[in-house]
The first five atom37 places (N, CA, C, CB, O) and aatype in JSON, in Angstrom:
{
  "aatype": [12, 5, 1, 9, 6, 5, 5, 13, 5, 17, 0, 19, 5, 0, 10, 0, 5, 14, 0, 6, 19, 5, 4, 6, 10, 18, 14, 1, 13, 19, 19, 19, 0, 3, 6, 10, 0, 10, 3, 13, 3, 8, 17, 1, 11, 0, 4, 6, 3, 2, 10, 7, 8, 10, 17, 15, 1, 6, 5, 5, 1, 0, 19, 0, 0, 10, 3, 3, 10, 10, 16, 6, 12, 15, 7, 14, 3, 1, 14, 6, 10, 17, 10, 6, 15, 7, 4, 10, 2, 5, 14, 5, 17, 15, 6, 19, 1, 1, 10, 0, 4, 6, 0, 10, 4, 0, 13, 7, 17, 14, 10, 16, 19, 14, 14, 10, 3, 1, 0, 9, 18, 0, 1, 18, 15, 15, 14, 1, 16, 14, 3, 19],
  "atom_mask": [
    [1, 1, 1, 1, 1],
    [1, 1, 1, 1, 1],
    [1, 1, 1, 1, 1],
    [1, 1, 1, 1, 1],
    [1, 1, 1, 1, 1],
    [1, 1, 1, 1, 1],
    [1, 1, 1, 1, 1],
    [1, 1, 1, 1, 1],
    [1, 1, 1, 1, 1],
    [1, 1, 1, 1, 1],
    [1, 1, 1, 1, 1],
    [1, 1, 1, 1, 1],
    [1, 1, 1, 1, 1],
    [1, 1, 1, 1, 1],
    [1, 1, 1, 1, 1],
    [1, 1, 1, 1, 1],
    [1, 1, 1, 1, 1],
    [1, 1, 1, 1, 1],
    [1, 1, 1, 1, 1],
    [1, 1, 1, 1, 1],
    [1, 1, 1, 1, 1],
    [1, 1, 1, 1, 1],
    [1, 1, 1, 1, 1],
    [1, 1, 1, 1, 1],
    [1, 1, 1, 1, 1],
    [1, 1, 1, 1, 1],
    [1, 1, 1, 1, 1],
    [1, 1, 1, 1, 1],
    [1, 1, 1, 1, 1],
    [1, 1, 1, 1, 1],
    [1, 1, 1, 1, 1],
    [1, 1, 1, 1, 1],
    [1, 1, 1, 1, 1],
    [1, 1, 1, 1, 1],
    [1, 1, 1, 1, 1],
    [1, 1, 1, 1, 1],
    [1, 1, 1, 1, 1],
    [1, 1, 1, 1, 1],
    [1, 1, 1, 1, 1],
    [1, 1, 1, 1, 1],
    [1, 1, 1, 1, 1],
    [1, 1, 1, 1, 1],
    [1, 1, 1, 1, 1],
    [1, 1, 1, 1, 1],
    [1, 1, 1, 1, 1],
    [1, 1, 1, 1, 1],
    [1, 1, 1, 1, 1],
    [1, 1, 1, 1, 1],
    [1, 1, 1, 1, 1],
    [1, 1, 1, 1, 1],
    [1, 1, 1, 1, 1],
    [1, 1, 1, 0, 1],
    [1, 1, 1, 1, 1],
    [1, 1, 1, 1, 1],
    [1, 1, 1, 1, 1],
    [1, 1, 1, 1, 1],
    [1, 1, 1, 1, 1],
    [1, 1, 1, 1, 1],
    [1, 1, 1, 1, 1],
    [1, 1, 1, 1, 1],
    [1, 1, 1, 1, 1],
    [1, 1, 1, 1, 1],
    [1, 1, 1, 1, 1],
    [1, 1, 1, 1, 1],
    [1, 1, 1, 1, 1],
    [1, 1, 1, 1, 1],
    [1, 1, 1, 1, 1],
    [1, 1, 1, 1, 1],
    [1, 1, 1, 1, 1],
    [1, 1, 1, 1, 1],
    [1, 1, 1, 1, 1],
    [1, 1, 1, 1, 1],
    [1, 1, 1, 1, 1],
    [1, 1, 1, 1, 1],
    [1, 1, 1, 0, 1],
    [1, 1, 1, 1, 1],
    [1, 1, 1, 1, 1],
    [1, 1, 1, 1, 1],
    [1, 1, 1, 1, 1],
    [1, 1, 1, 1, 1],
    [1, 1, 1, 1, 1],
    [1, 1, 1, 1, 1],
    [1, 1, 1, 1, 1],
    [1, 1, 1, 1, 1],
    [1, 1, 1, 1, 1],
    [1, 1, 1, 0, 1],
    [1, 1, 1, 1, 1],
    [1, 1, 1, 1, 1],
    [1, 1, 1, 1, 1],
    [1, 1, 1, 1, 1],
    [1, 1, 1, 1, 1],
    [1, 1, 1, 1, 1],
    [1, 1, 1, 1, 1],
    [1, 1, 1, 1, 1],
    [1, 1, 1, 1, 1],
    [1, 1, 1, 1, 1],
    [1, 1, 1, 1, 1],
    [1, 1, 1, 1, 1],
    [1, 1, 1, 1, 1],
    [1, 1, 1, 1, 1],
    [1, 1, 1, 1, 1],
    [1, 1, 1, 1, 1],
    [1, 1, 1, 1, 1],
    [1, 1, 1, 1, 1],
    [1, 1, 1, 1, 1],
    [1, 1, 1, 1, 1],
    [1, 1, 1, 1, 1],
    [1, 1, 1, 0, 1],
    [1, 1, 1, 1, 1],
    [1, 1, 1, 1, 1],
    [1, 1, 1, 1, 1],
    [1, 1, 1, 1, 1],
    [1, 1, 1, 1, 1],
    [1, 1, 1, 1, 1],
    [1, 1, 1, 1, 1],
    [1, 1, 1, 1, 1],
    [1, 1, 1, 1, 1],
    [1, 1, 1, 1, 1],
    [1, 1, 1, 1, 1],
    [1, 1, 1, 1, 1],
    [1, 1, 1, 1, 1],
    [1, 1, 1, 1, 1],
    [1, 1, 1, 1, 1],
    [1, 1, 1, 1, 1],
    [1, 1, 1, 1, 1],
    [1, 1, 1, 1, 1],
    [1, 1, 1, 1, 1],
    [1, 1, 1, 1, 1],
    [1, 1, 1, 1, 1],
    [1, 1, 1, 1, 1],
    [1, 1, 1, 1, 1],
    [1, 1, 1, 1, 1]
  ],
  "atom_positions": [
    [[78.01, 9.71, -17.16], [77.01, 10.67, -16.71], [77.63, 12.04, -16.42], [76.31, 10.15, -15.46], [76.98, 13.07, -16.6]],
    [[78.87, 12.05, -15.98], [79.5, 13.31, -15.61], [79.58, 14.26, -16.8], [80.9, 13.06, -15.05], [79.41, 15.47, -16.63]],
    [[79.83, 13.75, -18.01], [79.9, 14.58, -19.21], [78.56, 15.24, -19.5], [80.36, 13.74, -20.41], [78.5, 16.41, -19.87]],
    [[77.49, 14.5, -19.34], [76.15, 15.04, -19.59], [75.86, 16.18, -18.62], [75.07, 13.93, -19.45], [75.38, 17.24, -19.02]],
    [[76.15, 15.96, -17.35], [75.9, 17.01, -16.36], [76.77, 18.23, -16.63], [76.16, 16.47, -14.94], [76.32, 19.37, -16.46]],
    [[78.01, 18.02, -17.04], [78.91, 19.13, -17.34], [78.38, 19.94, -18.52], [80.33, 18.62, -17.64], [78.4, 21.17, -18.48]],
    [[77.92, 19.27, -19.55], [77.37, 19.96, -20.71], [76.1, 20.73, -20.34], [77.07, 18.95, -21.84], [75.88, 21.84, -20.82]],
    [[75.28, 20.14, -19.49], [74.07, 20.84, -19.04], [74.44, 22.07, -18.23], [73.18, 19.9, -18.2], [73.85, 23.14, -18.41]],
    [[75.41, 21.94, -17.35], [75.88, 23.1, -16.58], [76.34, 24.2, -17.52], [77.03, 22.7, -15.62], [75.97, 25.36, -17.32]],
    [[77.12, 23.87, -18.52], [77.61, 24.87, -19.46], [76.47, 25.52, -20.23], [78.6, 24.24, -20.43], [76.52, 26.72, -20.51]],
    [[75.45, 24.75, -20.58], [74.3, 25.31, -21.29], [73.56, 26.32, -20.42], [73.33, 24.18, -21.73], [73.15, 27.38, -20.91]],
    [[73.41, 26.01, -19.14], [72.75, 26.94, -18.22], [73.63, 28.17, -17.99], [72.43, 26.25, -16.87], [73.14, 29.29, -17.95]],
    [[74.92, 27.96, -17.85], [75.84, 29.09, -17.69], [75.79, 30.0, -18.91], [77.28, 28.59, -17.46], [75.82, 31.22, -18.76]],
    [[75.7, 29.43, -20.1], [75.62, 30.24, -21.33], [74.35, 31.09, -21.31], [75.64, 29.34, -22.59], [74.39, 32.26, -21.7]],
    [[73.23, 30.52, -20.87], [71.98, 31.28, -20.8], [72.05, 32.41, -19.78], [70.84, 30.35, -20.45], [71.34, 33.4, -19.92]],
    [[72.88, 32.27, -18.78], [72.96, 33.28, -17.71], [73.86, 34.46, -18.06], [73.45, 32.63, -16.44], [73.87, 35.45, -17.34]],
    [[74.62, 34.36, -19.14], [75.58, 35.4, -19.49], [74.9, 36.63, -20.09], [76.62, 34.85, -20.47], [73.8, 36.53, -20.64]],
    [[75.54, 37.79, -19.99], [75.03, 38.98, -20.68], [75.02, 38.74, -22.2], [75.89, 40.23, -20.33], [75.76, 37.9, -22.72]],
    [[74.19, 39.48, -22.9], [74.02, 39.3, -24.35], [75.34, 39.37, -25.09], [73.07, 40.35, -24.9], [75.59, 38.57, -25.99]],
    [[76.19, 40.33, -24.73], [77.46, 40.47, -25.47], [78.36, 39.26, -25.28], [78.19, 41.74, -25.02], [79.11, 38.9, -26.19]],
    [[78.31, 38.64, -24.12], [79.09, 37.42, -23.88], [78.47, 36.26, -24.64], [79.18, 37.1, -22.36], [79.19, 35.46, -25.24]],
    [[77.15, 36.16, -24.6], [76.48, 35.08, -25.32], [76.86, 35.07, -26.8], [74.96, 35.21, -25.18], [77.07, 34.01, -27.38]],
    [[76.96, 36.24, -27.39], [77.31, 36.33, -28.81], [78.72, 35.83, -29.08], [77.18, 37.77, -29.29], [79.02, 35.36, -30.18]],
    [[79.6, 35.91, -28.09], [80.98, 35.46, -28.25], [81.15, 33.95, -28.04], [81.88, 36.2, -27.29], [82.21, 33.4, -28.33]],
    [[80.12, 33.29, -27.53], [80.2, 31.87, -27.23], [80.02, 30.98, -28.46], [79.17, 31.51, -26.21], [80.31, 29.79, -28.42]],
    [[79.54, 31.57, -29.54], [79.21, 30.78, -30.73], [79.87, 31.39, -31.96], [77.67, 30.71, -30.93], [80.2, 32.57, -31.97]],
    [[80.06, 30.57, -33.0], [80.6, 31.11, -34.25], [79.65, 32.15, -34.84], [80.86, 29.98, -35.26], [78.45, 32.12, -34.58]],
    [[80.18, 33.04, -35.61], [79.39, 34.14, -36.19], [78.31, 33.66, -37.17], [80.31, 35.12, -36.89], [77.35, 34.38, -37.44]],
    [[78.47, 32.45, -37.71], [77.52, 31.99, -38.73], [76.29, 31.29, -38.15], [78.22, 31.05, -39.67], [75.42, 30.86, -38.91]],
    [[76.18, 31.18, -36.81], [75.0, 30.55, -36.22], [74.04, 31.61, -35.69], [75.42, 29.58, -35.09], [74.42, 32.76, -35.48]],
    [[72.8, 31.21, -35.47], [71.8, 32.07, -34.83], [71.95, 31.84, -33.33], [70.32, 31.74, -35.35], [71.51, 30.82, -32.8]],
    [[72.57, 32.79, -32.66], [72.98, 32.61, -31.26], [71.79, 32.3, -30.35], [73.7, 33.86, -30.76], [71.87, 31.37, -29.55]],
    [[70.72, 33.04, -30.46], [69.56, 32.81, -29.58], [69.06, 31.38, -29.74], [68.43, 33.82, -29.9], [68.74, 30.71, -28.76]],
    [[68.99, 30.93, -30.97], [68.52, 29.57, -31.24], [69.49, 28.54, -30.65], [68.38, 29.35, -32.76], [69.05, 27.56, -30.04]],
    [[70.77, 28.75, -30.83], [71.77, 27.81, -30.3], [71.72, 27.75, -28.78], [73.17, 28.22, -30.75], [71.85, 26.67, -28.2]],
    [[71.53, 28.88, -28.13], [71.41, 28.89, -26.67], [70.25, 27.99, -26.22], [71.19, 30.33, -26.15], [70.41, 27.17, -25.32]],
    [[69.11, 28.16, -26.87], [67.93, 27.37, -26.5], [68.09, 25.9, -26.87], [66.68, 27.94, -27.18], [67.71, 25.02, -26.1]],
    [[68.65, 25.63, -28.04], [68.85, 24.25, -28.47], [69.82, 23.51, -27.56], [69.36, 24.21, -29.91], [69.58, 22.36, -27.19]],
    [[70.93, 24.16, -27.19], [71.89, 23.54, -26.27], [71.22, 23.21, -24.94], [73.1, 24.46, -26.05], [71.36, 22.11, -24.42]],
    [[70.49, 24.18, -24.41], [69.8, 23.96, -23.14], [68.83, 22.79, -23.27], [69.06, 25.23, -22.69], [68.83, 21.89, -22.43]],
    [[68.0, 22.8, -24.3], [66.98, 21.77, -24.46], [67.61, 20.38, -24.6], [66.11, 22.08, -25.68], [67.18, 19.42, -23.96]],
    [[68.64, 20.28, -25.44], [69.29, 18.99, -25.66], [69.89, 18.44, -24.36], [70.38, 19.12, -26.72], [69.62, 17.29, -23.99]],
    [[70.68, 19.25, -23.68], [71.37, 18.76, -22.49], [70.42, 18.64, -21.3], [72.52, 19.67, -22.13], [70.67, 17.83, -20.41]],
    [[69.35, 19.44, -21.26], [68.33, 19.27, -20.2], [67.69, 17.9, -20.33], [67.24, 20.39, -20.29], [67.58, 17.16, -19.35]],
    [[67.27, 17.55, -21.56], [66.63, 16.25, -21.76], [67.58, 15.11, -21.4], [66.17, 16.11, -23.22], [67.18, 14.16, -20.73]],
    [[68.82, 15.2, -21.86], [69.8, 14.15, -21.56], [70.03, 14.03, -20.06], [71.13, 14.43, -22.28], [70.11, 12.93, -19.52]],
    [[70.13, 15.16, -19.39], [70.39, 15.16, -17.95], [69.16, 14.65, -17.19], [70.76, 16.59, -17.47], [69.29, 13.85, -16.26]],
    [[67.98, 15.11, -17.57], [66.76, 14.63, -16.91], [66.61, 13.12, -17.07], [65.52, 15.35, -17.48], [66.26, 12.42, -16.12]],
    [[66.87, 12.62, -18.28], [66.73, 11.18, -18.54], [67.7, 10.35, -17.71], [66.94, 10.89, -20.02], [67.37, 9.24, -17.3]],
    [[68.88, 10.87, -17.46], [69.92, 10.11, -16.78], [70.09, 10.46, -15.3], [71.21, 10.31, -17.48], [70.45, 9.6, -14.5]],
    [[69.84, 11.72, -14.94], [70.13, 12.16, -13.58], [68.96, 12.88, -12.92], [71.33, 13.07, -13.59], [69.04, 13.23, -11.74]],
    [[67.89, 13.11, -13.65], [66.78, 13.88, -13.13], [66.19, 13.34, -11.84], [0.0, 0.0, 0.0], [65.7, 14.1, -11.02]],
    [[66.25, 12.03, -11.67], [65.72, 11.44, -10.43], [66.53, 11.84, -9.2], [65.7, 9.92, -10.56], [66.08, 11.65, -8.07]],
    [[67.72, 12.38, -9.42], [68.57, 12.82, -8.3], [68.39, 14.3, -7.96], [70.03, 12.56, -8.64], [68.92, 14.78, -6.96]],
    [[67.64, 15.02, -8.79], [67.46, 16.45, -8.58], [66.52, 16.72, -7.43], [66.93, 17.11, -9.85], [65.54, 16.01, -7.22]],
    [[66.82, 17.76, -6.67], [65.93, 18.2, -5.6], [64.71, 18.88, -6.21], [66.66, 19.16, -4.61], [64.69, 19.19, -7.4]],
    [[63.7, 19.11, -5.4], [62.5, 19.83, -5.89], [62.88, 21.23, -6.37], [61.42, 19.93, -4.77], [62.37, 21.71, -7.38]],
    [[63.79, 21.89, -5.64], [64.24, 23.23, -6.03], [64.92, 23.19, -7.41], [65.21, 23.81, -4.97], [64.68, 24.06, -8.24]],
    [[65.75, 22.2, -7.64], [66.41, 22.06, -8.92], [65.4, 21.77, -10.03], [67.46, 20.94, -8.86], [65.48, 22.35, -11.11]],
    [[64.46, 20.88, -9.76], [63.41, 20.57, -10.74], [62.6, 21.8, -11.1], [62.48, 19.47, -10.2], [62.32, 22.05, -12.27]],
    [[62.22, 22.58, -10.08], [61.43, 23.8, -10.33], [62.23, 24.82, -11.13], [60.98, 24.42, -8.99], [61.69, 25.46, -12.03]],
    [[63.51, 24.98, -10.81], [64.34, 25.96, -11.51], [64.5, 25.59, -12.99], [65.73, 26.06, -10.84], [64.41, 26.45, -13.86]],
    [[64.73, 24.32, -13.26], [64.89, 23.86, -14.65], [63.56, 23.99, -15.39], [65.39, 22.39, -14.69], [63.53, 24.43, -16.54]],
    [[62.48, 23.6, -14.75], [61.16, 23.69, -15.39], [60.79, 25.14, -15.7], [60.09, 23.06, -14.48], [60.24, 25.41, -16.77]],
    [[61.08, 26.06, -14.8], [60.76, 27.47, -15.04], [61.52, 28.0, -16.24], [61.08, 28.32, -13.79], [60.96, 28.72, -17.06]],
    [[62.79, 27.66, -16.34], [63.61, 28.09, -17.47], [63.11, 27.47, -18.77], [65.09, 27.73, -17.23], [62.99, 28.15, -19.78]],
    [[62.83, 26.19, -18.73], [62.32, 25.49, -19.92], [60.97, 26.05, -20.35], [62.2, 23.99, -19.65], [60.73, 26.26, -21.54]],
    [[60.09, 26.3, -19.39], [58.76, 26.85, -19.71], [58.86, 28.22, -20.38], [57.91, 26.96, -18.44], [58.14, 28.5, -21.34]],
    [[59.75, 29.06, -19.89], [59.9, 30.39, -20.49], [60.42, 30.29, -21.91], [60.84, 31.26, -19.64], [59.9, 30.96, -22.81]],
    [[61.42, 29.47, -22.14], [61.96, 29.32, -23.49], [60.91, 28.76, -24.44], [63.21, 28.41, -23.48], [60.83, 29.16, -25.6]],
    [[60.1, 27.83, -23.95], [59.02, 27.28, -24.77], [57.99, 28.35, -25.09], [58.34, 26.09, -24.04], [57.53, 28.46, -26.23]],
    [[57.64, 29.14, -24.1], [56.68, 30.24, -24.29], [57.19, 31.26, -25.31], [56.4, 30.93, -22.94], [56.4, 31.82, -26.08]],
    [[58.48, 31.5, -25.32], [59.08, 32.47, -26.23], [59.19, 31.94, -27.66], [60.46, 32.85, -25.74], [59.34, 32.72, -28.6]],
    [[59.1, 30.64, -27.83], [59.34, 30.01, -29.13], [58.14, 30.14, -30.06], [59.69, 28.55, -28.93], [57.01, 30.42, -29.65]],
    [[58.42, 29.93, -31.32], [57.38, 29.91, -32.33], [57.67, 30.86, -33.46], [0.0, 0.0, 0.0], [58.39, 31.84, -33.3]],
    [[57.1, 30.57, -34.62], [57.39, 31.37, -35.81], [56.85, 32.8, -35.74], [56.82, 30.7, -37.01], [57.27, 33.66, -36.52]],
    [[55.93, 33.06, -34.83], [55.36, 34.41, -34.71], [56.17, 35.3, -33.77], [53.93, 34.32, -34.22], [55.72, 36.39, -33.42]],
    [[57.35, 34.85, -33.34], [58.18, 35.62, -32.42], [59.59, 35.86, -32.96], [58.26, 34.91, -31.08], [60.55, 35.66, -32.22]],
    [[59.77, 36.27, -34.22], [61.12, 36.43, -34.78], [61.95, 37.48, -34.05], [61.03, 36.79, -36.24], [63.18, 37.41, -34.05]],
    [[61.29, 38.45, -33.42], [62.04, 39.48, -32.71], [62.82, 38.92, -31.52], [61.09, 40.58, -32.23], [63.75, 39.57, -31.03]],
    [[62.45, 37.72, -31.06], [63.15, 37.09, -29.94], [64.24, 36.13, -30.37], [62.15, 36.36, -29.07], [65.03, 35.66, -29.55]],
    [[64.29, 35.83, -31.66], [65.21, 34.78, -32.11], [66.09, 35.19, -33.29], [64.43, 33.56, -32.48], [67.26, 34.8, -33.34]],
    [[65.57, 35.94, -34.2], [66.27, 36.15, -35.46], [66.79, 37.55, -35.68], [65.39, 35.8, -36.57], [67.81, 37.74, -36.36]],
    [[66.13, 38.52, -35.14], [66.48, 39.9, -35.43], [67.74, 40.33, -34.69], [65.33, 40.82, -35.08], [68.04, 39.84, -33.61]],
    [[68.46, 41.25, -35.29], [69.64, 41.8, -34.66], [69.26, 42.4, -33.31], [70.31, 42.87, -35.57], [68.26, 43.12, -33.2]],
    [[70.03, 42.11, -32.3], [69.74, 42.63, -30.97], [68.68, 41.86, -30.22], [0.0, 0.0, 0.0], [68.24, 42.31, -29.16]],
    [[68.26, 40.71, -30.74], [67.17, 39.97, -30.09], [67.52, 39.57, -28.66], [66.84, 38.73, -30.9], [66.62, 39.46, -27.82]],
    [[68.79, 39.35, -28.37], [69.18, 38.95, -27.01], [69.06, 40.08, -26.0], [70.6, 38.44, -27.02], [69.23, 39.87, -24.8]],
    [[68.76, 41.29, -26.49], [68.55, 42.43, -25.6], [67.08, 42.65, -25.28], [69.13, 43.67, -26.22], [66.74, 43.59, -24.55]],
    [[66.21, 41.8, -25.8], [64.78, 41.89, -25.51], [64.54, 41.56, -24.02], [63.96, 40.94, -26.42], [65.29, 40.78, -23.44]],
    [[63.51, 42.16, -23.42], [63.22, 41.91, -21.99], [63.04, 40.43, -21.65], [61.98, 42.67, -21.59], [63.39, 40.0, -20.55]],
    [[62.51, 39.65, -22.58], [62.31, 38.22, -22.3], [63.65, 37.51, -22.07], [61.56, 37.55, -23.47], [63.73, 36.58, -21.27]],
    [[64.68, 37.95, -22.78], [66.0, 37.34, -22.58], [66.61, 37.74, -21.24], [66.95, 37.73, -23.72], [67.39, 36.99, -20.67]],
    [[66.25, 38.91, -20.74], [66.68, 39.28, -19.38], [66.07, 38.34, -18.36], [66.29, 40.74, -19.06], [66.71, 37.95, -17.38]],
    [[64.82, 37.96, -18.59], [64.16, 37.01, -17.7], [64.79, 35.62, -17.83], [62.64, 36.94, -18.01], [64.93, 34.92, -16.83]],
    [[65.18, 35.22, -19.03], [65.89, 33.96, -19.22], [67.17, 33.97, -18.39], [66.21, 33.71, -20.72], [67.48, 33.0, -17.7]],
    [[67.91, 35.07, -18.47], [69.16, 35.17, -17.71], [68.91, 35.06, -16.2], [69.87, 36.5, -18.03], [69.66, 34.39, -15.49]],
    [[67.86, 35.71, -15.73], [67.53, 35.66, -14.3], [67.21, 34.22, -13.88], [66.34, 36.59, -13.99], [67.7, 33.75, -12.86]],
    [[66.38, 33.55, -14.67], [66.0, 32.17, -14.34], [67.2, 31.23, -14.46], [64.87, 31.69, -15.26], [67.32, 30.28, -13.68]],
    [[68.09, 31.48, -15.41], [69.29, 30.66, -15.53], [70.18, 30.83, -14.3], [70.08, 31.04, -16.81], [70.76, 29.87, -13.81]],
    [[70.27, 32.06, -13.79], [71.03, 32.3, -12.56], [70.41, 31.56, -11.38], [71.11, 33.81, -12.25], [71.13, 31.02, -10.54]],
    [[69.09, 31.53, -11.32], [68.42, 30.79, -10.26], [68.72, 29.29, -10.37], [66.89, 31.02, -10.31], [68.94, 28.62, -9.36]],
    [[68.73, 28.78, -11.6], [69.05, 27.36, -11.8], [70.49, 27.07, -11.38], [68.83, 26.96, -13.28], [70.77, 26.05, -10.74]],
    [[71.4, 27.96, -11.74], [72.8, 27.78, -11.31], [72.88, 27.71, -9.79], [73.69, 28.93, -11.85], [73.58, 26.86, -9.24]],
    [[72.18, 28.6, -9.12], [72.17, 28.61, -7.65], [71.59, 27.31, -7.09], [71.37, 29.81, -7.12], [72.11, 26.75, -6.13]],
    [[70.5, 26.85, -7.71], [69.85, 25.63, -7.23], [70.79, 24.42, -7.3], [68.59, 25.35, -8.03], [70.74, 23.53, -6.45]],
    [[71.64, 24.4, -8.31], [72.59, 23.29, -8.47], [73.92, 23.54, -7.77], [72.83, 23.02, -9.94], [74.76, 22.64, -7.68]],
    [[74.12, 24.77, -7.28], [75.39, 25.11, -6.66], [76.5, 25.3, -7.66], [0.0, 0.0, 0.0], [77.68, 25.09, -7.34]],
    [[76.14, 25.69, -8.88], [77.12, 25.9, -9.95], [77.5, 27.37, -10.03], [76.57, 25.42, -11.32], [76.67, 28.24, -9.75]],
    [[78.73, 27.67, -10.4], [79.16, 29.07, -10.47], [78.64, 29.77, -11.72], [80.68, 29.15, -10.45], [78.35, 29.14, -12.74]],
    [[78.53, 31.07, -11.62], [78.15, 31.9, -12.77], [79.44, 32.29, -13.49], [77.32, 33.18, -12.32], [79.92, 33.41, -13.38]],
    [[79.96, 31.33, -14.24], [81.18, 31.57, -15.02], [80.87, 31.36, -16.49], [82.34, 30.64, -14.55], [79.88, 30.72, -16.85]],
    [[81.72, 31.89, -17.32], [81.55, 31.73, -18.77], [81.96, 30.3, -19.14], [82.39, 32.8, -19.57], [83.06, 29.86, -18.79]],
    [[81.09, 29.58, -19.85], [81.46, 28.22, -20.24], [82.58, 28.25, -21.28], [80.24, 27.47, -20.81], [82.79, 29.27, -21.94]],
    [[83.31, 27.15, -21.42], [84.42, 27.13, -22.38], [83.93, 27.29, -23.81], [85.21, 25.83, -22.24], [82.86, 26.81, -24.18]],
    [[84.72, 27.97, -24.6], [84.35, 28.2, -26.0], [84.46, 26.94, -26.84], [85.23, 29.28, -26.59], [83.79, 26.83, -27.88]],
    [[85.27, 26.0, -26.43], [85.48, 24.79, -27.22], [84.61, 23.63, -26.78], [86.93, 24.39, -27.14], [84.97, 22.47, -27.0]],
    [[83.46, 23.9, -26.16], [82.61, 22.83, -25.64], [81.83, 22.12, -26.72], [81.66, 23.39, -24.63], [81.27, 21.05, -26.47]],
    [[81.78, 22.68, -27.93], [81.04, 22.07, -29.04], [81.72, 22.43, -30.35], [79.55, 22.53, -29.04], [82.49, 23.39, -30.43]],
    [[81.43, 21.64, -31.36], [81.96, 21.89, -32.7], [80.79, 22.27, -33.59], [82.72, 20.63, -33.27], [79.74, 21.63, -33.57]],
    [[80.97, 23.31, -34.37], [79.94, 23.76, -35.3], [80.49, 23.68, -36.71], [79.47, 25.21, -34.97], [81.61, 24.1, -36.98]],
    [[79.7, 23.15, -37.6], [80.11, 23.04, -39.0], [79.19, 23.9, -39.84], [80.08, 21.56, -39.49], [77.97, 23.89, -39.67]],
    [[79.78, 24.63, -40.73], [78.99, 25.45, -41.65], [78.48, 24.54, -42.76], [79.84, 26.65, -42.23], [79.25, 23.79, -43.36]],
    [[77.19, 24.6, -43.02], [76.58, 23.78, -44.06], [76.45, 24.62, -45.32], [75.2, 23.22, -43.6], [75.99, 25.76, -45.28]],
    [[76.84, 24.05, -46.42], [76.58, 24.71, -47.7], [75.91, 23.67, -48.58], [77.92, 25.28, -48.37], [76.33, 22.51, -48.63]],
    [[74.88, 24.08, -49.26], [74.13, 23.15, -50.09], [74.96, 22.76, -51.3], [72.79, 23.76, -50.53], [75.77, 23.54, -51.8]],
    [[74.75, 21.55, -51.78], [75.5, 21.11, -52.97], [75.12, 21.97, -54.17], [75.22, 19.61, -53.27], [73.98, 22.4, -54.33]],
    [[76.08, 22.2, -54.98], [75.85, 23.02, -56.17], [75.04, 22.24, -57.19], [77.18, 23.47, -56.79], [75.21, 21.03, -57.34]],
    [[74.17, 22.93, -57.86], [73.41, 22.33, -58.94], [74.33, 22.17, -60.14], [72.15, 23.18, -59.3], [74.98, 23.13, -60.54]],
    [[74.39, 20.97, -60.71], [75.27, 20.79, -61.86], [74.86, 21.63, -63.05], [75.31, 19.33, -62.26], [73.67, 21.84, -63.3]],
    [[75.84, 22.1, -63.76], [75.55, 22.88, -64.97], [74.99, 21.92, -66.03], [76.84, 23.62, -65.51], [75.51, 20.82, -66.24]],
    [[73.93, 22.36, -66.68], [73.32, 21.52, -67.7], [73.5, 22.11, -69.06], [71.84, 21.32, -67.42], [73.05, 21.53, -70.05]]
  ]
}
């Protein structure tokens, strides 16, 4: 269980970082905004399933507020928040950072930069079509 909680902490810490730091947390070939949200969602679910019953009401509210905002921001009609250059500088991402800081406080976790080697990313290339 400790590994799950550690990964969740790192996901929240990543969301709380300034945009320029967030961009340095991931390889250049990934969509950083998407990875931030995916990491949070994955480790939130794992942590809730295994440790959520131990969370205080304040912790539950902080996680729910952050999750609700990311869900609200999601969708194919919002590319300016996920895909466009500079998307992490949008006002909605400032609110994500604020809520992530609140979640860190609720859990008593420090606002530090998570380790860069916390995950492995593989570049996918599609198989080549055989010459006919």
